[in-house]
Backbone as CSV, one residue per row, in Angstrom:
resi,resn,N_x,N_y,N_z,CA_x,CA_y,CA_z,C_x,C_y,C_z
1,UNK,0.842,-1.269,0.042,0.042,-0.027,0.095,0.866,1.180,-0.072
2,UNK,0.656,2.096,-0.913,1.560,3.433,-1.114,1.075,4.415,0.122
3,UNK,2.087,5.107,0.438,2.091,6.070,1.266,1.276,7.185,1.024
4,UNK,0.806,8.246,1.472,0.375,9.501,0.815,1.165,10.734,1.734
5,UNK,1.384,11.648,0.788,1.884,12.751,1.457,0.915,13.592,2.322
6,UNK,0.844,13.611,3.705,-0.262,14.179,4.254,0.257,15.839,4.437
7,UNK,-0.807,16.831,4.893,-0.560,18.154,5.175,-0.184,18.058,6.582
8,UNK,0.972,18.779,6.761,1.547,18.485,8.172,1.826,20.061,8.941
9,UNK,2.073,19.860,10.259,2.265,21.030,10.955,3.592,22.235,10.280
10,UNK,4.337,21.564,9.706,5.320,22.390,9.312,4.989,23.354,7.958
11,UNK,3.865,23.254,7.504,3.293,24.083,6.433,3.193,25.483,7.267
12,UNK,3.569,26.508,6.391,3.455,27.853,6.908,2.214,28.311,7.358
13,UNK,1.279,27.745,6.514,-0.172,28.033,6.471,-1.106,26.772,6.893
14,UNK,-0.507,26.073,7.699,-1.273,24.753,8.178,-2.826,24.994,8.879
15,UNK,-2.803,26.054,9.791,-3.900,26.214,10.808,-4.696,27.309,10.002
16,UNK,-4.384,27.994,8.856,-5.395,28.830,8.184,-5.738,28.480,6.644
17,UNK,-5.156,27.074,6.128,-5.008,26.848,4.963,-6.758,26.583,4.297
18,UNK,-7.101,27.557,3.361,-8.465,27.274,2.964,-8.744,25.903,2.214
19,UNK,-7.478,25.509,1.474,-7.564,24.100,0.725,-7.890,23.247,1.874
20,UNK,-7.160,23.255,2.776,-7.349,22.062,4.010,-8.647,22.183,4.710
21,UNK,-9.088,23.304,4.865,-10.358,23.507,5.546,-11.454,23.216,4.534
22,UNK,-11.510,23.317,3.192,-12.211,22.855,2.225,-12.416,21.619,2.177
23,UNK,-11.274,20.984,2.014,-11.315,19.408,1.945,-11.763,18.732,3.363
24,UNK,-11.385,19.392,4.311,-12.022,18.850,5.457,-13.459,18.624,5.669
25,UNK,-14.040,19.999,5.285,-15.332,20.182,5.148,-16.245,19.092,4.543
26,UNK,-15.532,18.591,3.430,-16.010,17.615,2.602,-15.658,16.115,2.565
27,UNK,-14.985,16.173,3.833,-14.458,14.714,4.152,-13.493,14.124,3.250
28,UNK,-12.673,15.185,2.396,-11.813,14.416,1.652,-10.520,14.201,2.408
29,UNK,-9.377,13.867,1.563,-8.190,13.695,2.266,-7.337,14.769,2.348
30,UNK,-6.673,14.806,3.602,-5.603,16.081,3.897,-4.518,15.836,3.281
31,UNK,-4.169,15.950,2.144,-2.839,15.651,1.523,-1.974,17.241,1.111
32,UNK,-0.922,17.162,1.150,-0.314,18.301,0.863,-0.238,18.775,-0.603
33,UNK,-0.340,20.316,-0.675,-0.329,20.627,-1.878,0.278,21.592,-2.042
34,UNK,0.602,22.447,-3.499,1.809,23.253,-3.817,1.562,24.539,-3.125
35,UNK,0.630,24.842,-2.197,0.431,26.083,-1.318,1.685,26.149,-0.353
36,UNK,2.077,24.855,-0.031,2.917,24.496,1.289,4.152,24.941,0.544
37,UNK,5.166,25.844,1.561,6.479,25.760,1.054,7.391,24.624,0.887
38,UNK,6.980,23.541,1.793,7.736,22.537,1.969,7.467,21.416,0.770
39,UNK,6.360,21.723,-0.161,5.731,21.004,-1.098,6.861,20.258,-2.029
40,UNK,7.681,20.972,-2.596,8.848,20.412,-3.416,9.898,19.517,-2.576
41,UNK,9.973,19.842,-1.433,10.915,19.053,-0.542,10.120,17.568,-0.360
42,UNK,8.969,17.910,0.137,8.141,16.522,0.442,7.720,15.721,-0.798
43,UNK,7.445,16.278,-1.984,7.090,15.373,-3.084,8.494,14.639,-3.803
44,UNK,9.460,15.398,-3.443,10.877,14.610,-3.732,11.188,13.683,-2.756
45,UNK,11.200,13.574,-1.593,11.050,12.839,-0.335,10.164,11.555,-0.974
46,UNK,8.730,12.105,-0.792,7.827,10.836,-1.450,8.194,10.074,-2.466
47,UNK,8.613,10.743,-3.470,8.728,9.895,-4.630,10.301,9.133,-4.641
48,UNK,11.142,9.417,-3.856,12.179,8.551,-3.445,11.877,7.026,-2.700
49,UNK,10.895,7.394,-1.770,10.307,6.507,-0.994,9.576,5.608,-1.806
50,UNK,8.736,6.177,-2.678,7.988,5.169,-3.422,8.551,4.290,-4.309
51,UNK,10.200,5.063,-4.685,10.861,4.180,-5.639,11.686,2.949,-5.130
52,UNK,11.829,3.420,-3.783,12.493,2.393,-2.854,11.566,1.361,-2.954
53,UNK,10.203,1.722,-2.313,9.180,0.411,-2.338,9.107,-0.330,-3.664
54,UNK,9.023,-0.154,-4.713,9.188,-0.722,-5.852,10.051,-1.650,-5.721
55,UNK,11.371,-1.312,-5.603,12.441,-1.641,-5.786,12.608,-3.123,-4.882
56,UNK,12.031,-2.809,-3.628,11.939,-4.023,-2.579,10.871,-4.821,-2.619
57,UNK,9.859,-4.600,-3.515,8.610,-5.369,-3.495,8.799,-6.591,-4.436
């Protein structure tokens, strides 16, 4: 099962993010998006972890 990138408290707008609140009100998943300053760093790390999982599977 693949891991998903969750929105986290490192995000500079975590507590006030309209996207996060919008998703929460609709019961959608709270996934990191490009509003976050850490998005590029997180997506790179996430992709590397996904590739490792594929190699070990």
